[in-house]
PyMOL Python script that loads the backbone (N, CA, C, O; Angstrom):
from pymol import cmd

cmd.read_pdbstr("""\
ATOM      1  N   MET A   1     -19.927  18.795  -5.098  1.00  0.00           N
ATOM      2  CA  MET A   1     -19.319  19.025  -3.804  1.00  0.00           C
ATOM      3  C   MET A   1     -18.489  17.799  -3.398  1.00  0.00           C
ATOM      4  O   MET A   1     -18.983  16.671  -3.428  1.00  0.00           O
ATOM      5  N   VAL A   2     -17.278  18.020  -3.035  1.00  0.00           N
ATOM      6  CA  VAL A   2     -16.379  16.949  -2.640  1.00  0.00           C
ATOM      7  C   VAL A   2     -16.533  16.715  -1.140  1.00  0.00           C
ATOM      8  O   VAL A   2     -16.389  17.636  -0.336  1.00  0.00           O
ATOM      9  N   ASN A   3     -16.830  15.459  -0.775  1.00  0.00           N
ATOM     10  CA  ASN A   3     -16.960  15.182   0.654  1.00  0.00           C
ATOM     11  C   ASN A   3     -15.611  14.827   1.260  1.00  0.00           C
ATOM     12  O   ASN A   3     -14.597  14.796   0.563  1.00  0.00           O
ATOM     13  N   MET A   4     -15.606  14.562   2.544  1.00  0.00           N
ATOM     14  CA  MET A   4     -14.368  14.334   3.282  1.00  0.00           C
ATOM     15  C   MET A   4     -13.630  13.095   2.781  1.00  0.00           C
ATOM     16  O   MET A   4     -12.404  13.116   2.670  1.00  0.00           O
ATOM     17  N   PHE A   5     -14.355  12.013   2.477  1.00  0.00           N
ATOM     18  CA  PHE A   5     -13.710  10.783   2.045  1.00  0.00           C
ATOM     19  C   PHE A   5     -13.065  10.932   0.677  1.00  0.00           C
ATOM     20  O   PHE A   5     -11.982  10.396   0.441  1.00  0.00           O
ATOM     21  N   GLU A   6     -13.718  11.655  -0.226  1.00  0.00           N
ATOM     22  CA  GLU A   6     -13.137  11.876  -1.555  1.00  0.00           C
ATOM     23  C   GLU A   6     -11.887  12.741  -1.465  1.00  0.00           C
ATOM     24  O   GLU A   6     -10.905  12.486  -2.164  1.00  0.00           O
ATOM     25  N   LEU A   7     -11.913  13.760  -0.612  1.00  0.00           N
ATOM     26  CA  LEU A   7     -10.745  14.615  -0.440  1.00  0.00           C
ATOM     27  C   LEU A   7      -9.579  13.833   0.159  1.00  0.00           C
ATOM     28  O   LEU A   7      -8.438  13.983  -0.280  1.00  0.00           O
ATOM     29  N   ALA A   8      -9.859  13.007   1.149  1.00  0.00           N
ATOM     30  CA  ALA A   8      -8.805  12.190   1.753  1.00  0.00           C
ATOM     31  C   ALA A   8      -8.231  11.211   0.735  1.00  0.00           C
ATOM     32  O   ALA A   8      -7.022  10.981   0.717  1.00  0.00           O
ATOM     33  N   THR A   9      -9.076  10.635  -0.109  1.00  0.00           N
ATOM     34  CA  THR A   9      -8.609   9.707  -1.138  1.00  0.00           C
ATOM     35  C   THR A   9      -7.700  10.419  -2.140  1.00  0.00           C
ATOM     36  O   THR A   9      -6.676   9.870  -2.545  1.00  0.00           O
ATOM     37  N   ILE A  10      -8.065  11.622  -2.537  1.00  0.00           N
ATOM     38  CA  ILE A  10      -7.237  12.380  -3.481  1.00  0.00           C
ATOM     39  C   ILE A  10      -5.878  12.705  -2.868  1.00  0.00           C
ATOM     40  O   ILE A  10      -4.854  12.601  -3.544  1.00  0.00           O
ATOM     41  N   ILE A  11      -5.861  13.093  -1.608  1.00  0.00           N
ATOM     42  CA  ILE A  11      -4.598  13.414  -0.937  1.00  0.00           C
ATOM     43  C   ILE A  11      -3.715  12.177  -0.825  1.00  0.00           C
ATOM     44  O   ILE A  11      -2.503  12.259  -1.029  1.00  0.00           O
ATOM     45  N   ILE A  12      -4.311  11.035  -0.504  1.00  0.00           N
ATOM     46  CA  ILE A  12      -3.528   9.806  -0.372  1.00  0.00           C
ATOM     47  C   ILE A  12      -3.007   9.344  -1.731  1.00  0.00           C
ATOM     48  O   ILE A  12      -1.898   8.817  -1.811  1.00  0.00           O
ATOM     49  N   VAL A  13      -3.773   9.528  -2.789  1.00  0.00           N
ATOM     50  CA  VAL A  13      -3.291   9.179  -4.131  1.00  0.00           C
ATOM     51  C   VAL A  13      -2.106  10.062  -4.511  1.00  0.00           C
ATOM     52  O   VAL A  13      -1.140   9.581  -5.103  1.00  0.00           O
ATOM     53  N   LEU A  14      -2.171  11.341  -4.178  1.00  0.00           N
ATOM     54  CA  LEU A  14      -1.023  12.220  -4.450  1.00  0.00           C
ATOM     55  C   LEU A  14       0.199  11.793  -3.646  1.00  0.00           C
ATOM     56  O   LEU A  14       1.320  11.834  -4.153  1.00  0.00           O
ATOM     57  N   ALA A  15      -0.008  11.386  -2.405  1.00  0.00           N
ATOM     58  CA  ALA A  15       1.116  10.879  -1.605  1.00  0.00           C
ATOM     59  C   ALA A  15       1.653   9.578  -2.191  1.00  0.00           C
ATOM     60  O   ALA A  15       2.857   9.326  -2.139  1.00  0.00           O
ATOM     61  N   ALA A  16       0.773   8.753  -2.747  1.00  0.00           N
ATOM     62  CA  ALA A  16       1.209   7.500  -3.363  1.00  0.00           C
ATOM     63  C   ALA A  16       2.067   7.762  -4.594  1.00  0.00           C
ATOM     64  O   ALA A  16       2.977   6.986  -4.888  1.00  0.00           O
ATOM     65  N   VAL A  17       1.795   8.828  -5.307  1.00  0.00           N
ATOM     66  CA  VAL A  17       2.623   9.182  -6.460  1.00  0.00           C
ATOM     67  C   VAL A  17       4.041   9.519  -5.998  1.00  0.00           C
ATOM     68  O   VAL A  17       5.014   9.132  -6.646  1.00  0.00           O
ATOM     69  N   LEU A  18       4.160  10.235  -4.882  1.00  0.00           N
ATOM     70  CA  LEU A  18       5.488  10.539  -4.349  1.00  0.00           C
ATOM     71  C   LEU A  18       6.215   9.273  -3.901  1.00  0.00           C
ATOM     72  O   LEU A  18       7.419   9.135  -4.114  1.00  0.00           O
ATOM     73  N   VAL A  19       5.486   8.358  -3.286  1.00  0.00           N
ATOM     74  CA  VAL A  19       6.089   7.096  -2.854  1.00  0.00           C
ATOM     75  C   VAL A  19       6.500   6.267  -4.070  1.00  0.00           C
ATOM     76  O   VAL A  19       7.543   5.613  -4.047  1.00  0.00           O
ATOM     77  N   LEU A  20       5.699   6.289  -5.120  1.00  0.00           N
ATOM     78  CA  LEU A  20       6.053   5.567  -6.341  1.00  0.00           C
ATOM     79  C   LEU A  20       7.320   6.139  -6.970  1.00  0.00           C
ATOM     80  O   LEU A  20       8.152   5.396  -7.490  1.00  0.00           O
ATOM     81  N   TYR A  21       7.458   7.441  -6.921  1.00  0.00           N
ATOM     82  CA  TYR A  21       8.693   8.063  -7.405  1.00  0.00           C
ATOM     83  C   TYR A  21       9.893   7.558  -6.605  1.00  0.00           C
ATOM     84  O   TYR A  21      10.949   7.269  -7.168  1.00  0.00           O
ATOM     85  N   ARG A  22       9.720   7.455  -5.291  1.00  0.00           N
ATOM     86  CA  ARG A  22      10.809   6.967  -4.447  1.00  0.00           C
ATOM     87  C   ARG A  22      11.132   5.508  -4.745  1.00  0.00           C
ATOM     88  O   ARG A  22      12.286   5.092  -4.652  1.00  0.00           O
ATOM     89  N   ALA A  23      10.116   4.737  -5.100  1.00  0.00           N
ATOM     90  CA  ALA A  23      10.343   3.331  -5.431  1.00  0.00           C
ATOM     91  C   ALA A  23      11.142   3.193  -6.721  1.00  0.00           C
ATOM     92  O   ALA A  23      11.942   2.268  -6.861  1.00  0.00           O
ATOM     93  N   VAL A  24      10.932   4.092  -7.645  1.00  0.00           N
ATOM     94  CA  VAL A  24      11.642   4.014  -8.929  1.00  0.00           C
ATOM     95  C   VAL A  24      13.060   4.578  -8.810  1.00  0.00           C
ATOM     96  O   VAL A  24      13.993   4.018  -9.386  1.00  0.00           O
ATOM     97  N   VAL A  25      13.233   5.667  -8.079  1.00  0.00           N
ATOM     98  CA  VAL A  25      14.506   6.369  -8.030  1.00  0.00           C
ATOM     99  C   VAL A  25      15.357   5.952  -6.830  1.00  0.00           C
ATOM    100  O   VAL A  25      16.538   6.296  -6.778  1.00  0.00           O
ATOM    101  N   GLY A  26      14.799   5.230  -5.876  1.00  0.00           N
ATOM    102  CA  GLY A  26      15.497   4.885  -4.635  1.00  0.00           C
ATOM    103  C   GLY A  26      16.912   4.401  -4.860  1.00  0.00           C
ATOM    104  O   GLY A  26      17.146   3.576  -5.743  1.00  0.00           O
ATOM    105  N   PRO A  27      17.872   4.900  -4.076  1.00  0.00           N
ATOM    106  CA  PRO A  27      19.265   4.535  -4.319  1.00  0.00           C
ATOM    107  C   PRO A  27      19.599   3.102  -3.921  1.00  0.00           C
ATOM    108  O   PRO A  27      20.518   2.507  -4.485  1.00  0.00           O
ATOM    109  N   PHE A  28      18.877   2.541  -2.968  1.00  0.00           N
ATOM    110  CA  PHE A  28      19.171   1.196  -2.499  1.00  0.00           C
ATOM    111  C   PHE A  28      17.949   0.305  -2.638  1.00  0.00           C
ATOM    112  O   PHE A  28      16.824   0.794  -2.746  1.00  0.00           O
ATOM    113  N   VAL A  29      18.169  -0.992  -2.635  1.00  0.00           N
ATOM    114  CA  VAL A  29      17.081  -1.963  -2.759  1.00  0.00           C
ATOM    115  C   VAL A  29      16.123  -1.847  -1.577  1.00  0.00           C
ATOM    116  O   VAL A  29      14.909  -1.955  -1.745  1.00  0.00           O
ATOM    117  N   PHE A  30      16.667  -1.626  -0.387  1.00  0.00           N
ATOM    118  CA  PHE A  30      15.813  -1.560   0.791  1.00  0.00           C
ATOM    119  C   PHE A  30      14.918  -0.325   0.774  1.00  0.00           C
ATOM    120  O   PHE A  30      13.802  -0.372   1.292  1.00  0.00           O
ATOM    121  N   ASN A  31      15.379   0.771   0.192  1.00  0.00           N
ATOM    122  CA  ASN A  31      14.520   1.946   0.026  1.00  0.00           C
ATOM    123  C   ASN A  31      13.359   1.634  -0.905  1.00  0.00           C
ATOM    124  O   ASN A  31      12.231   2.067  -0.673  1.00  0.00           O
ATOM    125  N   ARG A  32      13.641   0.889  -1.945  1.00  0.00           N
ATOM    126  CA  ARG A  32      12.592   0.531  -2.894  1.00  0.00           C
ATOM    127  C   ARG A  32      11.578  -0.422  -2.272  1.00  0.00           C
ATOM    128  O   ARG A  32      10.376  -0.295  -2.508  1.00  0.00           O
ATOM    129  N   ILE A  33      12.058  -1.373  -1.479  1.00  0.00           N
ATOM    130  CA  ILE A  33      11.155  -2.306  -0.820  1.00  0.00           C
ATOM    131  C   ILE A  33      10.265  -1.570   0.175  1.00  0.00           C
ATOM    132  O   ILE A  33       9.067  -1.838   0.256  1.00  0.00           O
ATOM    133  N   LEU A  34      10.843  -0.651   0.926  1.00  0.00           N
ATOM    134  CA  LEU A  34      10.073   0.129   1.873  1.00  0.00           C
ATOM    135  C   LEU A  34       9.032   0.984   1.160  1.00  0.00           C
ATOM    136  O   LEU A  34       7.916   1.143   1.654  1.00  0.00           O
ATOM    137  N   SER A  35       9.387   1.530   0.013  1.00  0.00           N
ATOM    138  CA  SER A  35       8.435   2.324  -0.766  1.00  0.00           C
ATOM    139  C   SER A  35       7.271   1.477  -1.257  1.00  0.00           C
ATOM    140  O   SER A  35       6.121   1.915  -1.227  1.00  0.00           O
ATOM    141  N   VAL A  36       7.568   0.269  -1.707  1.00  0.00           N
ATOM    142  CA  VAL A  36       6.498  -0.618  -2.168  1.00  0.00           C
ATOM    143  C   VAL A  36       5.600  -1.017  -0.999  1.00  0.00           C
ATOM    144  O   VAL A  36       4.388  -1.150  -1.165  1.00  0.00           O
ATOM    145  N   ASN A  37       6.189  -1.207   0.181  1.00  0.00           N
ATOM    146  CA  ASN A  37       5.396  -1.515   1.362  1.00  0.00           C
ATOM    147  C   ASN A  37       4.492  -0.334   1.725  1.00  0.00           C
ATOM    148  O   ASN A  37       3.321  -0.535   2.045  1.00  0.00           O
ATOM    149  N   PHE A  38       5.013   0.879   1.680  1.00  0.00           N
ATOM    150  CA  PHE A  38       4.182   2.054   1.930  1.00  0.00           C
ATOM    151  C   PHE A  38       3.074   2.175   0.894  1.00  0.00           C
ATOM    152  O   PHE A  38       1.947   2.550   1.218  1.00  0.00           O
ATOM    153  N   LEU A  39       3.397   1.860  -0.337  1.00  0.00           N
ATOM    154  CA  LEU A  39       2.384   1.914  -1.390  1.00  0.00           C
ATOM    155  C   LEU A  39       1.257   0.920  -1.117  1.00  0.00           C
ATOM    156  O   LEU A  39       0.087   1.224  -1.351  1.00  0.00           O
ATOM    157  N   GLY A  40       1.608  -0.261  -0.626  1.00  0.00           N
ATOM    158  CA  GLY A  40       0.587  -1.232  -0.247  1.00  0.00           C
ATOM    159  C   GLY A  40      -0.273  -0.740   0.900  1.00  0.00           C
ATOM    160  O   GLY A  40      -1.483  -0.967   0.911  1.00  0.00           O
ATOM    161  N   THR A  41       0.337  -0.067   1.864  1.00  0.00           N
ATOM    162  CA  THR A  41      -0.417   0.487   2.983  1.00  0.00           C
ATOM    163  C   THR A  41      -1.362   1.579   2.518  1.00  0.00           C
ATOM    164  O   THR A  41      -2.504   1.649   2.971  1.00  0.00           O
ATOM    165  N   LYS A  42      -0.898   2.423   1.625  1.00  0.00           N
ATOM    166  CA  LYS A  42      -1.766   3.477   1.087  1.00  0.00           C
ATOM    167  C   LYS A  42      -2.909   2.877   0.271  1.00  0.00           C
ATOM    168  O   LYS A  42      -4.013   3.420   0.262  1.00  0.00           O
ATOM    169  N   THR A  43      -2.655   1.778  -0.404  1.00  0.00           N
ATOM    170  CA  THR A  43      -3.714   1.102  -1.150  1.00  0.00           C
ATOM    171  C   THR A  43      -4.799   0.597  -0.215  1.00  0.00           C
ATOM    172  O   THR A  43      -5.986   0.685  -0.530  1.00  0.00           O
ATOM    173  N   VAL A  44      -4.399   0.074   0.925  1.00  0.00           N
ATOM    174  CA  VAL A  44      -5.367  -0.409   1.907  1.00  0.00           C
ATOM    175  C   VAL A  44      -6.212   0.750   2.431  1.00  0.00           C
ATOM    176  O   VAL A  44      -7.427   0.614   2.578  1.00  0.00           O
ATOM    177  N   VAL A  45      -5.583   1.878   2.712  1.00  0.00           N
ATOM    178  CA  VAL A  45      -6.330   3.036   3.199  1.00  0.00           C
ATOM    179  C   VAL A  45      -7.304   3.529   2.135  1.00  0.00           C
ATOM    180  O   VAL A  45      -8.432   3.906   2.452  1.00  0.00           O
ATOM    181  N   ILE A  46      -6.880   3.528   0.889  1.00  0.00           N
ATOM    182  CA  ILE A  46      -7.782   3.932  -0.192  1.00  0.00           C
ATOM    183  C   ILE A  46      -8.952   2.966  -0.310  1.00  0.00           C
ATOM    184  O   ILE A  46     -10.088   3.390  -0.522  1.00  0.00           O
ATOM    185  N   LEU A  47      -8.684   1.667  -0.175  1.00  0.00           N
ATOM    186  CA  LEU A  47      -9.773   0.686  -0.201  1.00  0.00           C
ATOM    187  C   LEU A  47     -10.792   0.962   0.900  1.00  0.00           C
ATOM    188  O   LEU A  47     -11.999   0.902   0.664  1.00  0.00           O
ATOM    189  N   LEU A  48     -10.310   1.260   2.091  1.00  0.00           N
ATOM    190  CA  LEU A  48     -11.225   1.544   3.192  1.00  0.00           C
ATOM    191  C   LEU A  48     -12.008   2.830   2.968  1.00  0.00           C
ATOM    192  O   LEU A  48     -13.197   2.897   3.280  1.00  0.00           O
ATOM    193  N   LEU A  49     -11.355   3.841   2.435  1.00  0.00           N
ATOM    194  CA  LEU A  49     -12.070   5.091   2.148  1.00  0.00           C
ATOM    195  C   LEU A  49     -13.135   4.899   1.071  1.00  0.00           C
ATOM    196  O   LEU A  49     -14.223   5.467   1.159  1.00  0.00           O
ATOM    197  N   VAL A  50     -12.816   4.097   0.058  1.00  0.00           N
ATOM    198  CA  VAL A  50     -13.818   3.805  -0.977  1.00  0.00           C
ATOM    199  C   VAL A  50     -14.996   3.040  -0.372  1.00  0.00           C
ATOM    200  O   VAL A  50     -16.147   3.266  -0.745  1.00  0.00           O
ATOM    201  N   GLY A  51     -14.702   2.144   0.552  1.00  0.00           N
ATOM    202  CA  GLY A  51     -15.780   1.427   1.233  1.00  0.00           C
ATOM    203  C   GLY A  51     -16.698   2.362   1.986  1.00  0.00           C
ATOM    204  O   GLY A  51     -17.916   2.181   1.971  1.00  0.00           O
ATOM    205  N   PHE A  52     -16.133   3.362   2.647  1.00  0.00           N
ATOM    206  CA  PHE A  52     -16.966   4.330   3.358  1.00  0.00           C
ATOM    207  C   PHE A  52     -17.698   5.260   2.399  1.00  0.00           C
ATOM    208  O   PHE A  52     -18.801   5.713   2.706  1.00  0.00           O
ATOM    209  N   MET A  53     -17.101   5.557   1.236  1.00  0.00           N
ATOM    210  CA  MET A  53     -17.786   6.404   0.263  1.00  0.00           C
ATOM    211  C   MET A  53     -19.026   5.716  -0.288  1.00  0.00           C
ATOM    212  O   MET A  53     -20.040   6.372  -0.526  1.00  0.00           O
ATOM    213  N   TYR A  54     -18.959   4.400  -0.493  1.00  0.00           N
ATOM    214  CA  TYR A  54     -20.095   3.657  -1.027  1.00  0.00           C
ATOM    215  C   TYR A  54     -20.986   3.070   0.066  1.00  0.00           C
ATOM    216  O   TYR A  54     -21.887   2.284  -0.226  1.00  0.00           O
ATOM    217  N   ASP A  55     -20.739   3.446   1.328  1.00  0.00           N
ATOM    218  CA  ASP A  55     -21.522   2.961   2.467  1.00  0.00           C
ATOM    219  C   ASP A  55     -21.514   1.438   2.563  1.00  0.00           C
ATOM    220  O   ASP A  55     -22.504   0.842   2.986  1.00  0.00           O
ATOM    221  N   ARG A  56     -20.418   0.810   2.179  1.00  0.00           N
ATOM    222  CA  ARG A  56     -20.242  -0.643   2.285  1.00  0.00           C
ATOM    223  C   ARG A  56     -18.886  -0.968   2.897  1.00  0.00           C
ATOM    224  O   ARG A  56     -18.106  -1.698   2.286  1.00  0.00           O
ATOM    225  N   PRO A  57     -18.579  -0.448   4.086  1.00  0.00           N
ATOM    226  CA  PRO A  57     -17.243  -0.701   4.640  1.00  0.00           C
ATOM    227  C   PRO A  57     -17.018  -2.159   5.021  1.00  0.00           C
ATOM    228  O   PRO A  57     -15.873  -2.606   5.088  1.00  0.00           O
ATOM    229  N   ASP A  58     -18.094  -2.910   5.272  1.00  0.00           N
ATOM    230  CA  ASP A  58     -17.927  -4.303   5.681  1.00  0.00           C
ATOM    231  C   ASP A  58     -17.265  -5.147   4.595  1.00  0.00           C
ATOM    232  O   ASP A  58     -16.413  -5.984   4.895  1.00  0.00           O
ATOM    233  N   VAL A  59     -17.642  -4.939   3.359  1.00  0.00           N
ATOM    234  CA  VAL A  59     -17.055  -5.694   2.248  1.00  0.00           C
ATOM    235  C   VAL A  59     -15.609  -5.262   2.005  1.00  0.00           C
ATOM    236  O   VAL A  59     -14.731  -6.101   1.800  1.00  0.00           O
ATOM    237  N   PHE A  60     -15.368  -3.961   2.030  1.00  0.00           N
ATOM    238  CA  PHE A  60     -14.039  -3.450   1.723  1.00  0.00           C
ATOM    239  C   PHE A  60     -13.046  -3.718   2.854  1.00  0.00           C
ATOM    240  O   PHE A  60     -11.844  -3.810   2.603  1.00  0.00           O
ATOM    241  N   ILE A  61     -13.524  -3.843   4.090  1.00  0.00           N
ATOM    242  CA  ILE A  61     -12.619  -4.175   5.197  1.00  0.00           C
ATOM    243  C   ILE A  61     -12.062  -5.579   5.011  1.00  0.00           C
ATOM    244  O   ILE A  61     -10.880  -5.814   5.262  1.00  0.00           O
ATOM    245  N   ASP A  62     -12.897  -6.510   4.575  1.00  0.00           N
ATOM    246  CA  ASP A  62     -12.410  -7.869   4.325  1.00  0.00           C
ATOM    247  C   ASP A  62     -11.356  -7.895   3.226  1.00  0.00           C
ATOM    248  O   ASP A  62     -10.335  -8.571   3.350  1.00  0.00           O
ATOM    249  N   ILE A  63     -11.608  -7.165   2.164  1.00  0.00           N
ATOM    250  CA  ILE A  63     -10.646  -7.092   1.062  1.00  0.00           C
ATOM    251  C   ILE A  63      -9.346  -6.446   1.542  1.00  0.00           C
ATOM    252  O   ILE A  63      -8.259  -6.891   1.174  1.00  0.00           O
ATOM    253  N   ALA A  64      -9.454  -5.401   2.360  1.00  0.00           N
ATOM    254  CA  ALA A  64      -8.269  -4.700   2.854  1.00  0.00           C
ATOM    255  C   ALA A  64      -7.440  -5.601   3.764  1.00  0.00           C
ATOM    256  O   ALA A  64      -6.211  -5.573   3.697  1.00  0.00           O
ATOM    257  N   ILE A  65      -8.081  -6.393   4.606  1.00  0.00           N
ATOM    258  CA  ILE A  65      -7.344  -7.288   5.500  1.00  0.00           C
ATOM    259  C   ILE A  65      -6.565  -8.331   4.700  1.00  0.00           C
ATOM    260  O   ILE A  65      -5.407  -8.618   5.004  1.00  0.00           O
ATOM    261  N   VAL A  66      -7.199  -8.890   3.688  1.00  0.00           N
ATOM    262  CA  VAL A  66      -6.508  -9.869   2.839  1.00  0.00           C
ATOM    263  C   VAL A  66      -5.336  -9.210   2.118  1.00  0.00           C
ATOM    264  O   VAL A  66      -4.261  -9.801   2.009  1.00  0.00           O
ATOM    265  N   TYR A  67      -5.538  -7.998   1.630  1.00  0.00           N
ATOM    266  CA  TYR A  67      -4.464  -7.301   0.923  1.00  0.00           C
ATOM    267  C   TYR A  67      -3.303  -6.991   1.859  1.00  0.00           C
ATOM    268  O   TYR A  67      -2.146  -7.097   1.453  1.00  0.00           O
ATOM    269  N   VAL A  68      -3.588  -6.611   3.106  1.00  0.00           N
ATOM    270  CA  VAL A  68      -2.521  -6.335   4.069  1.00  0.00           C
ATOM    271  C   VAL A  68      -1.710  -7.592   4.336  1.00  0.00           C
ATOM    272  O   VAL A  68      -0.481  -7.537   4.384  1.00  0.00           O
ATOM    273  N   LEU A  69      -2.376  -8.711   4.508  1.00  0.00           N
ATOM    274  CA  LEU A  69      -1.667  -9.957   4.769  1.00  0.00           C
ATOM    275  C   LEU A  69      -0.783 -10.370   3.598  1.00  0.00           C
ATOM    276  O   LEU A  69       0.350 -10.808   3.793  1.00  0.00           O
ATOM    277  N   ILE A  70      -1.300 -10.229   2.390  1.00  0.00           N
ATOM    278  CA  ILE A  70      -0.507 -10.565   1.206  1.00  0.00           C
ATOM    279  C   ILE A  70       0.685  -9.613   1.073  1.00  0.00           C
ATOM    280  O   ILE A  70       1.794 -10.050   0.767  1.00  0.00           O
ATOM    281  N   ASN A  71       0.463  -8.325   1.300  1.00  0.00           N
ATOM    282  CA  ASN A  71       1.530  -7.337   1.194  1.00  0.00           C
ATOM    283  C   ASN A  71       2.621  -7.600   2.230  1.00  0.00           C
ATOM    284  O   ASN A  71       3.807  -7.558   1.901  1.00  0.00           O
ATOM    285  N   PHE A  72       2.238  -7.867   3.462  1.00  0.00           N
ATOM    286  CA  PHE A  72       3.205  -8.118   4.518  1.00  0.00           C
ATOM    287  C   PHE A  72       4.017  -9.375   4.233  1.00  0.00           C
ATOM    288  O   PHE A  72       5.238  -9.369   4.392  1.00  0.00           O
ATOM    289  N   THR A  73       3.365 -10.440   3.819  1.00  0.00           N
ATOM    290  CA  THR A  73       4.051 -11.688   3.522  1.00  0.00           C
ATOM    291  C   THR A  73       5.002 -11.529   2.337  1.00  0.00           C
ATOM    292  O   THR A  73       6.117 -12.050   2.361  1.00  0.00           O
ATOM    293  N   ALA A  74       4.573 -10.824   1.318  1.00  0.00           N
ATOM    294  CA  ALA A  74       5.418 -10.629   0.143  1.00  0.00           C
ATOM    295  C   ALA A  74       6.650  -9.801   0.475  1.00  0.00           C
ATOM    296  O   ALA A  74       7.744 -10.102  -0.002  1.00  0.00           O
ATOM    297  N   VAL A  75       6.485  -8.763   1.286  1.00  0.00           N
ATOM    298  CA  VAL A  75       7.633  -7.931   1.653  1.00  0.00           C
ATOM    299  C   VAL A  75       8.621  -8.735   2.484  1.00  0.00           C
ATOM    300  O   VAL A  75       9.828  -8.641   2.261  1.00  0.00           O
ATOM    301  N   LEU A  76       8.137  -9.522   3.436  1.00  0.00           N
ATOM    302  CA  LEU A  76       9.047 -10.346   4.233  1.00  0.00           C
ATOM    303  C   LEU A  76       9.783 -11.371   3.379  1.00  0.00           C
ATOM    304  O   LEU A  76      10.981 -11.584   3.561  1.00  0.00           O
ATOM    305  N   ALA A  77       9.079 -12.003   2.453  1.00  0.00           N
ATOM    306  CA  ALA A  77       9.717 -12.989   1.586  1.00  0.00           C
ATOM    307  C   ALA A  77      10.764 -12.327   0.691  1.00  0.00           C
ATOM    308  O   ALA A  77      11.850 -12.875   0.497  1.00  0.00           O
ATOM    309  N   PHE A  78      10.450 -11.175   0.155  1.00  0.00           N
ATOM    310  CA  PHE A  78      11.410 -10.499  -0.712  1.00  0.00           C
ATOM    311  C   PHE A  78      12.635 -10.027   0.066  1.00  0.00           C
ATOM    312  O   PHE A  78      13.757 -10.105  -0.435  1.00  0.00           O
ATOM    313  N   LEU A  79      12.425  -9.535   1.294  1.00  0.00           N
ATOM    314  CA  LEU A  79      13.567  -9.130   2.116  1.00  0.00           C
ATOM    315  C   LEU A  79      14.458 -10.313   2.456  1.00  0.00           C
ATOM    316  O   LEU A  79      15.683 -10.191   2.461  1.00  0.00           O
ATOM    317  N   LYS A  80      13.850 -11.457   2.740  1.00  0.00           N
ATOM    318  CA  LYS A  80      14.642 -12.656   3.031  1.00  0.00           C
ATOM    319  C   LYS A  80      15.434 -13.077   1.796  1.00  0.00           C
ATOM    320  O   LYS A  80      16.592 -13.482   1.900  1.00  0.00           O
ATOM    321  N   TYR A  81      14.796 -12.976   0.620  1.00  0.00           N
ATOM    322  CA  TYR A  81      15.482 -13.328  -0.620  1.00  0.00           C
ATOM    323  C   TYR A  81      16.648 -12.380  -0.890  1.00  0.00           C
ATOM    324  O   TYR A  81      17.721 -12.823  -1.298  1.00  0.00           O
ATOM    325  N   VAL A  82      16.450 -11.101  -0.670  1.00  0.00           N
ATOM    326  CA  VAL A  82      17.516 -10.123  -0.920  1.00  0.00           C
ATOM    327  C   VAL A  82      18.666 -10.341   0.069  1.00  0.00           C
ATOM    328  O   VAL A  82      19.835 -10.231  -0.303  1.00  0.00           O
ATOM    329  N   GLU A  83      18.339 -10.644   1.309  1.00  0.00           N
ATOM    330  CA  GLU A  83      19.377 -10.813   2.332  1.00  0.00           C
ATOM    331  C   GLU A  83      20.203 -12.083   2.129  1.00  0.00           C
ATOM    332  O   GLU A  83      21.431 -12.052   2.214  1.00  0.00           O
ATOM    333  N   SER A  84      19.518 -13.206   1.859  1.00  0.00           N
ATOM    334  CA  SER A  84      20.248 -14.465   1.811  1.00  0.00           C
ATOM    335  C   SER A  84      20.408 -15.034   0.401  1.00  0.00           C
ATOM    336  O   SER A  84      21.247 -15.911   0.196  1.00  0.00           O
ATOM    337  N   GLY A  85      19.653 -14.575  -0.546  1.00  0.00           N
ATOM    338  CA  GLY A  85      19.750 -15.080  -1.901  1.00  0.00           C
ATOM    339  C   GLY A  85      18.887 -16.313  -2.154  1.00  0.00           C
ATOM    340  O   GLY A  85      18.880 -16.847  -3.263  1.00  0.00           O
ATOM    341  N   ARG A  86      18.157 -16.770  -1.129  1.00  0.00           N
ATOM    342  CA  ARG A  86      17.260 -17.919  -1.295  1.00  0.00           C
ATOM    343  C   ARG A  86      16.098 -17.787  -0.320  1.00  0.00           C
ATOM    344  O   ARG A  86      16.161 -17.000   0.624  1.00  0.00           O
ATOM    345  N   LEU A  87      15.057 -18.541  -0.545  1.00  0.00           N
ATOM    346  CA  LEU A  87      13.865 -18.452   0.287  1.00  0.00           C
ATOM    347  C   LEU A  87      13.701 -19.615   1.257  1.00  0.00           C
ATOM    348  O   LEU A  87      12.630 -19.772   1.844  1.00  0.00           O
ATOM    349  N   ASP A  88      14.735 -20.434   1.438  1.00  0.00           N
ATOM    350  CA  ASP A  88      14.644 -21.574   2.355  1.00  0.00           C
ATOM    351  C   ASP A  88      14.568 -21.135   3.792  1.00  0.00           C
ATOM    352  O   ASP A  88      14.487 -21.973   4.691  1.00  0.00           O
TER     353      ASP A  88
END
""", "prot")
cmd.dss("prot")
cmd.show_as("cartoon", "prot")
cmd.util.cbc("prot")
cmd.orient("prot")
């Protein structure tokens, strides 16, 4: 029997496949960056759902927060690099 968290995880993984397709085929660099950012957000949601499936959300919330911070910082740095050509 599939519970609610497993079903939500499967749906989000299927949505992540569509976002990954957009990241590969995207016509512009900014579309690809946005797709990678969405993929990072979906990864965080999957981490939280896995935490609730294993009844250990406290551990997975910490991991998800760190991943969100790294994802946000990386996207901002890459956008700055694409816009100006340097990271200064």
